[in-house]
GUDREN-944466 format. One line per field, with one value per residue (C-alpha): residue number from 1; residue in three letters; chain; y, z, x negated. Coordinates in Angstrom, 2 decimals, m for minus. Layout:
REM residues N
n: (NUM; ...)
res: (ALA; ...)
chain: (A; ...)
north: (Y; ...)
up: (Z; ...)
east: (X; ...)
//
This chain:
REM residues 423
n: (1; 2; 3; 4; 5; 6; 7; 8; 9; 10; 11; 12; 13; 14; 15; 16; 17; 18; 19; 20; 21; 22; 23; 24; 25; 26; 27; 28; 29; 30; 31; 32; 33; 34; 35; 36; 37; 38; 39; 40; 41; 42; 43; 44; 45; 46; 47; 48; 49; 50; 51; 52; 53; 54; 55; 56; 57; 58; 59; 60; 61; 62; 63; 64; 65; 66; 67; 68; 69; 70; 71; 72; 73; 74; 75; 76; 77; 78; 79; 80; 81; 82; 83; 84; 85; 86; 87; 88; 89; 90; 91; 92; 93; 94; 95; 96; 97; 98; 99; 100; 101; 102; 103; 104; 105; 106; 107; 108; 109; 110; 111; 112; 113; 114; 115; 116; 117; 118; 119; 120; 121; 122; 123; 124; 125; 126; 127; 128; 129; 130; 131; 132; 133; 134; 135; 136; 137; 138; 139; 140; 141; 142; 143; 144; 145; 146; 147; 148; 149; 150; 151; 152; 153; 154; 155; 156; 157; 158; 159; 160; 161; 162; 163; 164; 165; 166; 167; 168; 169; 170; 171; 172; 173; 174; 175; 176; 177; 178; 179; 180; 181; 182; 183; 184; 185; 186; 187; 188; 189; 190; 191; 192; 193; 194; 195; 196; 197; 198; 199; 200; 201; 202; 203; 204; 205; 206; 207; 208; 209; 210; 211; 212; 213; 214; 215; 216; 217; 218; 219; 220; 221; 222; 223; 224; 225; 226; 227; 228; 229; 230; 231; 232; 233; 234; 235; 236; 237; 238; 239; 240; 241; 242; 243; 244; 245; 246; 247; 248; 249; 250; 251; 252; 253; 254; 255; 256; 257; 258; 259; 260; 261; 262; 263; 264; 265; 266; 267; 268; 269; 270; 271; 272; 273; 274; 275; 276; 277; 278; 279; 280; 281; 282; 283; 284; 285; 286; 287; 288; 289; 290; 291; 292; 293; 294; 295; 296; 297; 298; 299; 300; 301; 302; 303; 304; 305; 306; 307; 308; 309; 310; 311; 312; 313; 314; 315; 316; 317; 318; 319; 320; 321; 322; 323; 324; 325; 326; 327; 328; 329; 330; 331; 332; 333; 334; 335; 336; 337; 338; 339; 340; 341; 342; 343; 344; 345; 346; 347; 348; 349; 350; 351; 352; 353; 354; 355; 356; 357; 358; 359; 360; 361; 362; 363; 364; 365; 366; 367; 368; 369; 370; 371; 372; 373; 374; 375; 376; 377; 378; 379; 380; 381; 382; 383; 384; 385; 386; 387; 388; 389; 390; 391; 392; 393; 394; 395; 396; 397; 398; 399; 400; 401; 402; 403; 404; 405; 406; 407; 408; 409; 410; 411; 412; 413; 414; 415; 416; 417; 418; 419; 420; 421; 422; 423)
res: (MET; ARG; ARG; LEU; GLY; GLU; ILE; CYS; GLY; SER; ARG; PHE; ALA; ARG; ALA; ALA; GLY; PRO; ALA; ASP; LEU; VAL; ALA; GLY; VAL; SER; ALA; ARG; TRP; VAL; ALA; ALA; PRO; GLY; SER; VAL; ASP; ASP; VAL; SER; ALA; VAL; LEU; ARG; VAL; ALA; ALA; GLN; GLU; ASP; LEU; SER; VAL; VAL; ALA; ARG; GLY; ALA; GLY; SER; LYS; ILE; ASP; TRP; GLY; ALA; PRO; ALA; ALA; PRO; VAL; ASP; ILE; VAL; LEU; ASP; THR; GLY; ARG; LEU; ALA; GLY; ILE; ARG; PRO; GLY; ALA; PRO; ASP; GLU; LEU; ALA; VAL; GLU; ILE; GLY; ALA; GLY; THR; PRO; LEU; ARG; ALA; VAL; GLN; ALA; ALA; LEU; ASP; ARG; VAL; GLY; GLN; ARG; LEU; PRO; LEU; ASP; PRO; PRO; SER; PRO; GLY; ALA; THR; VAL; GLY; GLY; VAL; VAL; ALA; ALA; ASP; GLU; ALA; GLY; PRO; LEU; ARG; GLN; LEU; HIS; GLY; THR; PRO; ALA; ASP; GLN; LEU; VAL; GLY; LEU; SER; TYR; VAL; ASP; ALA; SER; GLY; ALA; VAL; THR; ARG; SER; ALA; GLY; TRP; SER; ALA; ALA; TRP; THR; PRO; GLY; PRO; ASP; PRO; ALA; ARG; LEU; LEU; CYS; GLY; SER; LEU; GLY; ALA; LEU; GLY; VAL; VAL; VAL; SER; ALA; THR; LEU; ARG; VAL; GLN; PRO; THR; PRO; ALA; SER; ARG; VAL; TRP; VAL; SER; ARG; SER; VAL; TRP; THR; PRO; LEU; GLU; MET; HIS; ASP; VAL; VAL; ARG; ASP; VAL; ARG; GLU; SER; GLY; LEU; ALA; PRO; ALA; ALA; ILE; GLU; VAL; ASP; LEU; ARG; PRO; THR; PRO; PRO; ALA; LEU; GLY; ALA; GLY; ALA; ARG; THR; THR; ARG; PRO; SER; ALA; GLY; PRO; GLY; THR; LEU; SER; MET; LEU; LEU; GLU; GLY; GLY; PRO; ALA; GLU; VAL; ALA; GLU; ARG; VAL; ALA; GLU; LEU; THR; ALA; VAL; ALA; GLY; GLY; ASN; ALA; GLN; ALA; TYR; GLY; GLY; PRO; PRO; ASP; TRP; TRP; ARG; ARG; TYR; PRO; PHE; GLY; PRO; GLY; ASP; VAL; ALA; LEU; GLN; LEU; ASP; VAL; PRO; VAL; GLY; ASP; LEU; HIS; ALA; ALA; ILE; TYR; ALA; LEU; ARG; ASP; ALA; ALA; GLY; SER; ALA; VAL; PRO; VAL; ARG; GLY; SER; VAL; GLY; VAL; GLY; VAL; VAL; HIS; ALA; ALA; LEU; PRO; GLY; ARG; LEU; PRO; PRO; GLU; ARG; VAL; ALA; ALA; ILE; LEU; ALA; ALA; VAL; ARG; GLY; VAL; LEU; LEU; GLY; ARG; GLY; GLY; THR; CYS; VAL; VAL; VAL; ALA; ALA; PRO; THR; PRO; ILE; ARG; GLU; ALA; VAL; ASP; LEU; TRP; GLY; ASP; LEU; ALA; THR; LEU; PRO; LEU; LEU; ARG; ARG; ILE; LYS; HIS; ARG; PHE; ASP; PRO; HIS; ALA; ARG; LEU; ALA; PRO; GLY; ARG; PHE; PRO; GLY; ASN; ARG)
chain: (A; A; A; A; A; A; A; A; A; A; A; A; A; A; A; A; A; A; A; A; A; A; A; A; A; A; A; A; A; A; A; A; A; A; A; A; A; A; A; A; A; A; A; A; A; A; A; A; A; A; A; A; A; A; A; A; A; A; A; A; A; A; A; A; A; A; A; A; A; A; A; A; A; A; A; A; A; A; A; A; A; A; A; A; A; A; A; A; A; A; A; A; A; A; A; A; A; A; A; A; A; A; A; A; A; A; A; A; A; A; A; A; A; A; A; A; A; A; A; A; A; A; A; A; A; A; A; A; A; A; A; A; A; A; A; A; A; A; A; A; A; A; A; A; A; A; A; A; A; A; A; A; A; A; A; A; A; A; A; A; A; A; A; A; A; A; A; A; A; A; A; A; A; A; A; A; A; A; A; A; A; A; A; A; A; A; A; A; A; A; A; A; A; A; A; A; A; A; A; A; A; A; A; A; A; A; A; A; A; A; A; A; A; A; A; A; A; A; A; A; A; A; A; A; A; A; A; A; A; A; A; A; A; A; A; A; A; A; A; A; A; A; A; A; A; A; A; A; A; A; A; A; A; A; A; A; A; A; A; A; A; A; A; A; A; A; A; A; A; A; A; A; A; A; A; A; A; A; A; A; A; A; A; A; A; A; A; A; A; A; A; A; A; A; A; A; A; A; A; A; A; A; A; A; A; A; A; A; A; A; A; A; A; A; A; A; A; A; A; A; A; A; A; A; A; A; A; A; A; A; A; A; A; A; A; A; A; A; A; A; A; A; A; A; A; A; A; A; A; A; A; A; A; A; A; A; A; A; A; A; A; A; A; A; A; A; A; A; A; A; A; A; A; A; A; A; A; A; A; A; A; A; A; A; A; A; A; A; A; A; A; A; A; A; A; A; A; A; A; A; A; A; A; A; A; A; A; A; A; A; A; A; A; A; A; A; A; A; A; A; A; A; A)
north: (11.97; 14.88; 17.29; 14.87; 14.64; 18.43; 18.59; 15.67; 15.48; 12.91; 10.41; 10.48; 10.10; 6.96; 4.60; 2.21; m1.44; m4.76; m3.77; m0.73; m2.48; m0.96; m3.64; m5.62; m2.63; m1.46; 2.17; 4.33; 6.42; 6.73; 10.14; 10.68; 14.40; 15.65; 18.48; 19.54; 22.09; 19.29; 17.20; 20.20; 20.58; 16.89; 17.15; 20.35; 18.53; 15.67; 18.10; 19.81; 16.53; 14.71; 12.01; 9.77; 9.70; 7.03; 7.92; 5.23; 5.06; 1.68; m0.04; m2.28; m1.50; m0.81; m3.75; m2.56; m1.40; m1.64; m1.73; 1.81; 1.84; 3.52; 4.43; 7.09; 8.23; 6.46; 9.26; 7.82; 9.74; 8.14; 11.38; 13.27; 11.96; 13.50; 14.28; 17.77; 17.78; 20.35; 22.48; 20.39; 21.15; 20.21; 16.46; 16.24; 15.74; 16.61; 13.74; 13.61; 11.23; 9.02; 8.39; 4.73; 4.47; 2.22; 4.92; 7.43; 5.04; 4.35; 8.05; 8.77; 5.81; 7.41; 10.23; 7.99; 8.64; 6.84; 7.27; 5.20; 3.54; m0.06; m1.01; m4.54; m3.56; m4.06; m1.16; 1.11; 4.84; 7.46; 8.75; 5.26; 4.55; 7.82; 7.45; 3.99; 4.93; 1.65; 0.75; m2.13; m3.50; m0.11; 1.03; m0.28; 2.55; 5.14; 4.94; 5.03; 7.40; 9.77; 10.09; 10.93; 13.72; 17.22; 18.46; 17.23; 18.72; 17.43; 18.37; 18.22; 17.14; 20.62; 20.84; 23.21; 22.66; 22.67; 22.37; 21.20; 21.05; 17.62; 16.28; 17.75; 21.20; 21.17; 24.67; 23.53; 23.35; 20.00; 17.12; 18.34; 17.48; 15.80; 13.31; 12.71; 11.94; 9.24; 5.98; 7.45; 5.52; 8.68; 9.20; 12.67; 14.11; 13.22; 13.34; 15.07; 15.35; 14.55; 16.02; 13.31; 13.14; 11.49; 10.07; 8.74; 5.15; 2.87; 1.57; m1.85; m3.95; m7.32; m9.54; m11.69; m14.51; m17.36; m19.86; m19.62; m22.38; m20.55; m17.03; m17.01; m17.77; m15.02; m12.64; m13.45; m12.96; m9.69; m8.41; m9.21; m7.57; m4.40; m4.12; m4.67; m1.13; m2.42; m0.61; m2.79; m0.97; m3.77; m6.69; m8.95; m12.33; m15.00; m17.67; m20.38; m23.25; m25.76; m25.38; m24.56; m27.16; m26.46; m27.00; m26.41; m22.98; m22.19; m22.26; m19.00; m16.68; m18.80; m20.99; m24.61; m25.40; m24.20; m23.22; m19.55; m17.14; m13.97; m11.69; m8.41; m5.85; m3.83; m0.84; 1.57; 1.70; m1.66; m1.78; m0.62; m3.04; m5.94; m5.23; m4.97; m8.16; m10.12; m8.68; m9.20; m12.81; m13.47; m11.69; m13.48; m16.86; m20.09; m20.81; m17.12; m16.46; m13.41; m13.11; m10.66; m10.62; m10.74; m13.91; m14.74; m13.52; m10.08; m7.20; m9.61; m9.90; m13.38; m13.10; m13.30; m12.57; m14.24; m14.51; m12.75; m10.31; m9.17; m6.56; m6.90; m3.79; m4.67; m3.45; m5.38; m7.17; m8.58; m9.55; m13.19; m13.37; m11.97; m14.58; m17.39; m16.01; m16.02; m19.61; m20.76; m19.04; m20.38; m23.88; m24.13; m22.08; m19.38; m17.49; m14.42; m11.97; m8.44; m5.89; m7.74; m5.18; m2.55; m4.88; m4.65; m7.90; m9.28; m12.64; m14.63; m16.67; m18.81; m16.89; m20.02; m19.79; m19.01; m15.37; m16.44; m18.40; m15.40; m13.22; m15.68; m15.67; m11.89; m11.65; m14.07; m12.26; m8.81; m10.02; m10.93; m7.60; m5.50; m5.08; m4.98; m1.84; m3.78; m3.98; m6.58; m5.05; m6.77; m5.21; m7.08; m10.07; m11.68; m9.71; m12.03; m11.83; m8.13; m7.40; m9.64; m8.90; m5.86; m4.87; m2.57; m3.83; m1.67; 1.22; 3.60; 6.42; 5.83; 8.96; 11.09; 9.45; 10.19; 13.84; 14.02; 12.50; 14.97; 17.87; 16.91; 15.36; 16.32; 14.77; 11.51; 11.68; 10.62; 6.85; 6.24; 3.24; 3.00; 4.98; 3.48; 3.89; 3.01; 6.63)
up: (28.76; 30.95; 27.99; 25.93; 28.79; 28.92; 25.19; 24.81; 28.32; 30.84; 29.68; 26.15; 26.69; 28.12; 28.07; 25.12; 25.68; 23.82; 21.59; 20.30; 18.26; 14.88; 12.45; 15.46; 17.08; 20.57; 21.03; 24.09; 24.32; 22.74; 22.28; 21.06; 20.27; 20.03; 17.54; 14.67; 16.95; 19.38; 16.59; 15.71; 19.32; 19.59; 16.49; 17.75; 20.95; 18.87; 16.83; 19.95; 21.66; 18.47; 18.88; 16.13; 15.44; 13.74; 13.01; 13.57; 12.68; 13.20; 13.01; 10.11; 8.21; 11.11; 10.03; 6.45; 5.29; 6.91; 10.70; 12.00; 14.48; 16.87; 17.67; 20.35; 19.89; 18.33; 17.37; 17.48; 15.20; 16.58; 18.13; 14.82; 13.62; 11.93; 8.56; 7.21; 3.96; 1.30; m0.59; m2.33; m5.76; m4.71; m4.35; m1.81; 1.96; 4.37; 6.72; 9.87; 9.58; 12.46; 11.02; 10.11; 6.39; 6.96; 9.16; 6.35; 3.84; 6.20; 6.68; 2.96; 2.12; 4.06; 1.48; m1.54; m1.91; m1.46; m1.66; m4.62; m2.32; m1.11; 0.43; 1.84; 5.34; 7.76; 10.07; 8.25; 8.92; 6.20; 7.23; 7.06; 3.66; 2.28; 3.88; 2.34; m0.89; m0.31; m3.06; m3.61; m6.62; m7.56; m8.48; m11.99; m12.79; m10.09; m9.28; m5.87; m2.95; m4.45; m7.51; m5.33; m3.33; m3.56; m0.69; 2.17; 5.51; 7.19; 9.81; 8.77; 10.79; 12.23; 13.43; 10.71; 9.53; 5.74; 3.55; 0.04; m3.01; m4.46; m7.73; m9.50; m9.21; m12.62; m12.19; m9.44; m10.82; m10.19; m8.03; m5.34; m1.75; m1.30; m3.99; m2.48; 0.96; m0.52; m0.12; 2.10; 5.20; 7.27; 6.45; 4.92; 7.22; 9.51; 7.66; 9.79; 7.29; 3.67; 1.34; m1.06; m3.96; m3.48; m6.09; m6.20; m5.03; m8.07; m8.30; m9.53; m9.00; m10.70; m10.66; m13.67; m12.69; m14.55; m13.73; m15.20; m15.29; m16.02; m15.82; m19.64; m19.86; m17.32; m19.49; m22.60; m20.93; m19.29; m22.64; m24.29; m21.48; m21.51; m25.31; m25.22; m24.12; m21.38; m18.69; m15.59; m12.30; m11.21; m12.76; m10.02; m10.01; m7.37; m8.15; m5.56; m5.43; m5.39; m6.12; m2.95; m1.54; m2.36; 0.57; 0.88; m0.39; m1.77; m5.35; m5.00; m5.70; m7.43; m10.54; m9.64; m11.79; m12.14; m9.62; m10.24; m10.61; m12.63; m11.39; m12.91; m11.40; m13.40; m11.85; m12.99; m13.70; m13.63; m17.33; m18.51; m16.21; m17.34; m20.97; m20.18; m18.11; m21.11; m23.29; m20.67; m20.07; m23.78; m23.94; m20.86; m22.28; m20.48; m17.65; m16.98; m14.91; m13.35; m9.56; m7.31; m4.78; m4.79; m4.42; m0.91; m1.61; m2.90; m1.11; 0.79; 0.61; m0.11; 2.82; 6.57; 9.71; 9.55; 5.74; 3.43; 1.68; m1.80; m4.15; m7.88; m9.97; m13.62; m16.99; m17.58; m20.65; m18.67; m15.46; m16.43; m17.04; m13.53; m11.99; m13.88; m12.71; m9.10; m9.39; m10.97; m8.34; m5.48; m6.94; m6.81; m7.26; m4.65; m3.77; m5.98; m5.79; m6.86; m9.52; m12.61; m14.85; m13.83; m13.22; m9.41; m7.45; m4.12; m3.38; m0.26; 0.51; 3.67; 6.56; 7.60; 4.57; 5.44; 4.69; 2.09; 0.24; 0.20; m1.03; m3.87; m4.91; m4.89; m6.95; m9.56; m9.89; m10.00; m12.65; m14.89; m14.18; m14.73; m18.45; m18.19; m16.11; m13.13; m9.43; m6.69; m3.21; 0.16; 1.93; 5.22; 6.55; 9.80; 11.46; 10.54; 6.86; 6.98; 8.40; 5.97; 2.54; 0.28; 0.64; m2.37; m4.92; m7.46; m7.80; m10.65; m8.64; m5.51; m5.84; m6.32; m3.33; m1.14; m2.18; m1.39; 2.04; 2.79; 1.66; 3.90; 6.83; 6.76; 10.15; 9.39; 12.43; 10.76; 10.47; 10.11; 7.92; 6.37; 3.23; 0.30; 0.89; 4.62; 5.78)
east: (m9.42; m8.30; m8.33; m6.26; m3.76; m3.53; m2.79; m0.38; 1.01; m0.19; 2.42; 1.07; m2.67; m4.20; m7.12; m6.98; m6.13; m6.33; m3.40; m5.29; m7.97; m8.87; m10.06; m11.29; m13.05; m12.06; m11.05; m11.67; m8.50; m5.06; m3.45; 0.13; 0.53; 4.07; 3.59; 1.39; m0.28; m1.11; m2.63; m4.75; m5.85; m6.79; m8.96; m10.58; m11.55; m12.91; m15.00; m16.33; m17.22; m18.33; m15.68; m14.30; m10.57; m8.42; m4.81; m2.17; 1.50; 3.18; m0.22; 0.90; m2.31; m4.66; m6.83; m7.22; m10.63; m14.01; m14.48; m14.10; m16.93; m17.09; m13.49; m13.20; m9.59; m6.63; m4.26; m0.73; 1.66; 4.84; 6.11; 5.77; 9.12; 12.11; 13.68; 14.29; 16.30; 15.44; 17.93; 20.62; 19.15; 15.59; 16.13; 13.35; 12.99; 10.23; 9.49; 7.38; 4.44; 5.57; 9.04; 9.66; 10.33; 13.34; 14.92; 14.48; 16.06; 18.97; 19.61; 19.46; 21.66; 24.49; 24.54; 23.98; 20.25; 16.93; 13.21; 11.96; 9.40; 9.47; 6.09; 5.77; 4.58; 7.50; 8.12; 5.63; 5.78; 5.91; 2.48; 0.98; 2.52; 1.17; m2.27; m2.61; m0.75; 1.03; 3.48; 5.84; 7.75; 9.27; 5.74; 6.51; 8.96; 8.37; 4.68; 2.98; 3.68; 1.11; 3.33; 6.34; 4.75; 6.12; 3.99; 1.80; 0.83; m2.32; m4.89; m8.52; m11.55; m12.05; m8.46; m7.26; m3.67; m3.21; m0.13; m0.88; 1.33; 1.92; 0.62; 3.65; 2.10; 0.48; m0.87; m3.24; m6.81; m8.51; m7.27; m4.89; m5.90; m2.51; m3.41; m6.84; m5.46; m3.22; m5.10; m7.82; m6.59; m6.89; m10.56; m10.04; m7.37; m4.48; m1.16; 1.48; 4.35; 5.12; 7.71; 8.88; 11.28; 14.65; 17.00; 20.57; 20.93; 21.46; 25.01; 23.88; 20.74; 20.13; 17.05; 16.14; 13.79; 12.10; 9.41; 5.91; 3.33; 0.08; m1.35; m1.46; 2.27; 2.85; 0.82; 2.83; 6.21; 5.15; 3.89; 7.21; 9.18; 7.06; 7.38; 11.15; 11.98; 14.30; 12.23; 12.72; 12.32; 9.97; 8.08; 6.69; 4.98; 4.52; 1.93; 1.53; m0.95; 1.94; 5.64; 7.61; 9.93; 13.54; 15.83; 19.53; 20.45; 17.00; 18.25; 20.15; 17.21; 14.57; 14.34; 13.76; 10.71; 7.13; 4.45; 5.07; 7.98; 8.24; 11.03; 12.22; 14.57; 17.08; 18.85; 21.54; 25.23; 27.10; 28.01; 24.60; 22.80; 24.94; 24.05; 20.34; 20.43; 21.68; 18.92; 16.22; 17.25; 16.83; 13.47; 12.10; 13.12; 12.34; 14.76; 15.44; 18.54; 20.14; 20.58; 22.34; 19.49; 15.69; 13.59; 12.46; 8.91; 9.95; 8.14; 5.90; 2.14; 0.74; m1.66; m1.12; m3.11; m6.50; m6.60; m9.00; m6.69; m7.71; m6.33; m6.94; m6.37; m6.84; m5.53; m2.29; m3.63; m6.58; m4.82; m4.45; m8.23; m8.83; m6.52; m8.26; m11.64; m10.43; m9.20; m12.46; m14.58; m12.45; m12.43; m8.63; m5.49; m4.91; m1.70; m1.29; 1.62; 2.38; 3.17; 2.01; 3.69; 1.15; m1.79; m1.93; m1.65; m2.76; m4.33; m5.24; m8.32; m8.52; m10.07; m11.97; m14.27; m17.90; m18.82; m21.39; m18.71; m16.40; m19.27; m19.94; m16.25; m16.16; m19.35; m17.98; m14.64; m16.20; m18.61; m15.68; m13.97; m17.07; m16.50; m12.70; m12.27; m10.91; m11.68; m11.39; m11.26; m11.11; m8.12; m8.53; m10.49; m11.61; m14.38; m17.32; m16.37; m15.57; m19.01; m20.88; m19.39; m19.14; m15.49; m15.29; m17.80; m19.60; m17.17; m18.01; m16.40; m18.50; m20.70; m17.57; m15.85; m18.86; m18.80; m15.09; m15.64; m18.42; m16.23; m13.31; m15.21; m18.91; m19.63; m17.79; m15.52; m12.28; m11.83; m15.59; m16.36; m12.88; m13.70; m15.65; m19.35; m18.95; m18.65)
//
């Protein structure tokens, strides 16, 4: 503790408290380094003393993944904040890991620009979004944070500072470390800054929404939209066990029939968007209507605290089969929401289910997905369930992931347990 205080300053190193749990596990200390050199020093101390380290931004995803036990140091990146624009012709900005994403978007909006990123986690930091590779509806057209990277700076388990080119550097042989760190939840290195692409803010945004009654109907509409060539910026679905009650004013952003809603976003110039809206409304059919704002569920996960949060990643043409499999295994419809246009959705199971029941549901769904190239991963769950079930399932890439973990963190000090294979 004294050494952490010397590195970060006594005000920024303390004993951990009840608010510093990591996936239900108590930490020992919290350190908030104020510079990249200080992050490096903290990780050197951890290496010398054989201490585990879990990086934390806003903490919006601190419960994702397996329990990180033990947790010696929570490394808070909140002081690593700031935005450094690139050259005007670069259309990129370097952002400190602890910078809230909404602050970046607000700053860029003042000059008519944006990051094409819209993750659902409120208050998320740029480092947290990159470390989780967390994407929202704009994933349909612009991909995940990993696809937006121009460069990444991180500190490895030994304390060495590395700057890596982004995935756009086609000359780089093999997978770039920047790409590998995206989605690793801090288990391969501590992200200290990311350089991301920016783009002009669209002049016009219109949502076209229609109700859907079954996953098969959803599948058919999505197929027609994807084959239309209209290229929506987002294609999202919200499937609920029962239709939501419609109170006063609720009609403004949601069709009034059907237990589910399919919503598509078009962006661009006003005249061009207006023309595409008319075409998309005809292609979507049903009771499709255009709206000037998103539905109330847009950019929100279907799960809440205490739920079993699942992520299904399935080829688009098979997603409806995965949703049917989940309903059959659960014995009833469950909330499903997400980027149906790319085959990535989230679902929620009640956290009160016994662990063995959750395990049985996972086994049934994964059995259906086995021959379809899909996965069903537990993103978060109450501690008894998290400790009892296989969070990742039978991943074909597991041997490769273990080799990557050993390469970056041979002593398993960074976010232990939060990487596939429980290392």
